[in-house]
N, C-alpha and C positions, 0 to 999 in steps of 0.2 A: 504493500500500500504506500510505502514511503519512498519518495523520489529524492535523489541527491539535491541538496539545496540550490546549486547553480541551475539545475534543470527547472526548478520551480520559478525562479526569476526569469529565465529565458522563455518559459511558457507564457508568462504575463506579457513579455515584450512581443512575442509572436502574435498574441491575440489582440494587441492594442489597435484601436480603430483611429479614424481621422482625428486630428487635433488642430482644427482651424477656427475655433471659437475664441472670442476675447478671453484673455486670462482672468481668472478670479481666484481669490484666496479660498483654500479648502475650508469647509465648515467642520467643526468638531462633531463627530458622530460615534455611535456605539452600537454594537450588535451582541446578541447573546446566543451562545451555543449550549443548548440544553442536552445533556447526555443521560440516557437511561441505561444503567448498568445492572438492571435486575435480571437480565438474561445472560446466557453465555456470550453472545455477540453483542457488544454495546450498540445502542441506537442513538441517533441524533435527530433533533426536530428541525424540519424544513417546511417552509410554506410556499405555496405557488402564488406569485404575484398576478394581479388582475391583467387580463389581456388588453385592457384599454389604457393602461399606464403608459405615459410617454417615456418614462425612465425604467428600463429593464422589464418590459412586459413578458408575461408567460414564461417566467423562469422560476426555479426554486431557489430560495434564499434563507438565510438565518433572519429571524425577526430583529429589527433594529431601525435606527433613524438618527436624526440630528439632535444634539443637546439643546434643551430649551431653558429659559431663565428659571422656570419653576423647579428644575432639577437641582439647583443650588440650594433652594429653600426647603425642600421636602425633608421632614424628619426621617432618620434612618436608624436601623439597629446595627450596632457594632461598627467596625471599621474594616477597610481593606487590609489585607496582609501587607507587611512592610515591603516585601519585594515587589508586589504589584504596584503599590503606591509610588515607590521610587522609580520604577520603569515608566509609569504613566507620566511622570514629570521630566523624563529624559528627552532631550532633543526637541523641546518645544519652547516657544517664546512665552515669557511670563508664566513659568511653572508655579503651581501652588497645590497644596493638598485639597483645597476647595474645588479646584478644577478637576482633579483626579476623582474626587467624590462625586461630582456632577456627572462625569462620564459613566461611572458605574451605575448611578441612579438612572441615567437615561436609558441604559441597556435594560433595566428592570421595567421602567415605564413603557418603553416602546414594545417590549415583549407582551405586556398586558394589552396595550392598545391594538396589537395585531393578532394576538392569539387568545386573549381572555384569561391567560394564566398569570396569577399573582405570586411572585417569588418573594418569600420572606418568612416571618415568624408570627404566630398568633399568641406568643407568650408574653408580649410586652404591652398589651392593651391596644387601643385604637389611635393611630397617629392623626394629627391635625394637618389635613392636606392644604397646601398653599394655593391650589388652583384646580380647575375641573379635571385636568388630565390625571390627577392623583386621587380624585374623590373616591373611586372604588376601593382603594386601600383602606380609607377611613371607614367606609360602609361595611367592609368585611373584616375589620379588625386585624389587618395585616400590616406589620411594619416591614418595609423593604430591608432585606438583610444583606449588607455588604460583605459579611463574613462568608457568605456562600459563593462569592465570585472569585475567580482567578483570571488575571489579565494574561492572554495567551498569544495575541498577534496584533499587528498594526499594519495598515496599508493606506497610502495616500493616492488618490486619483491623480493621474498625470496632468500636467499643465494643458490648457487650451481644450479641455473637454467641457461640454455644456453644463455639467454639474460636477463639483469637486468636493470630496469629503476626506477628512483625516479620520479614518475609522479605527476604533479600538475594539477588538474582539475579546469578549469575556466568556469564560466557561463556568457552568454550574451543573450540579446534579439534579436530575428530575425529581428526586425526593425532597428538594427544597421548595417545590411548588406548594404553597399553603392553601390556595383556593383557586376556583375557576369560575368565570362568568361566561355563560353560553351566549351564542348569537354574535360573537365578535368576528367570526370567520364565515364567509359565504359569498354568493354571487355578486353582491353589491359592496363587498368589503375589499380592503387593500389586499388581503390574502384570501383566496377563494377556497383553499383547502390546506390542511396540515397533514404531514406524514412523519411517523417515526420510522427511520430507516437505518439499517446497518451501513457501515462505510462501504461495503461491497455493493449494496443496493443503490447507493447514490451515484455510482459510475454510469448507470443507464439514464440518468436524468439530464434535462436541459438545465445547466447551471452556468452562472457567470464564472469566468475563469478564476477570479479572485476567490470565489466561494469554493471552487474545487481545490485551489492551492491551500486555502486555510484548512479544508477538510483533511488534506494530506498532512499538514502540520499537526493537527489535532490527533490524527491517527497515530502518528509517531509518539505523541505525548501519552496517549492512552496505553500504547504498547509498553511504554517505559514506567507505567504505574501512576501517571498524572503527578509528576513531581512539581511542587509549587515553586521550587527554587530554580527550575530550568530557565535558561535565557529565552527571551521573547523575540521571534522573528519580526522584522520591520521592513516592509516592501515600499519602495519609492522609486521615482524616475527623476533623478537630478539632472540628467542630460537626455540622451536619446534611447537609453535602455533601462529596464528595471534592474534594481540591485536589491539584494537581501542582506541586511545588516542584523546584528543581534544586540538587543538591549539587555545588558547584564545587570 
């Protein structure tokens, strides 16, 4: 399942499309990779994007999206592990623990908005939500739990693409889902279906290249026993080709 690191960066370079749009600064974004290890072969959660989307239609992706102002204000349970927090603050302008916290919170919020799954704990009472996007956590008595997340990958969209994101990928176990709201996935939603799939099963899907690359990175991490202290791969295109660096 695991390809040599240079091959993964080269795969991104080969898949890159036209870059003739005005350049824009990439927006902070976060995605969540939920892993179910209750069976012999681990499974990951992927969602099919609506066919009418202008951005990446009809492909399977991890739930996620851009960071919002409310993500800085939402009360959370616990803190990120020290390694994840340090790596989230590496190679960024104006690094701060608050920014790292907001990225992790955004991954949890976006996962709820796209899948209906609330990641967190019900042992700490009901949080006071700062905005509508987080209201369901208050209603269901779920505190977003940062301790359940591990930062596992980062990728920046190349310059001169129509949309650019600096996406941080987090990993969490499916057992950390505390509640579920039905009706968030369907024909009129951003994600029209969800699938729990083994890594082998994802090979037959229509996936963005970066999703496939991150799946291979996660596959290697799972095979190694999900070590929290392992370096985090960081994909970017500083010139004409993607490079893979490691955030230690």
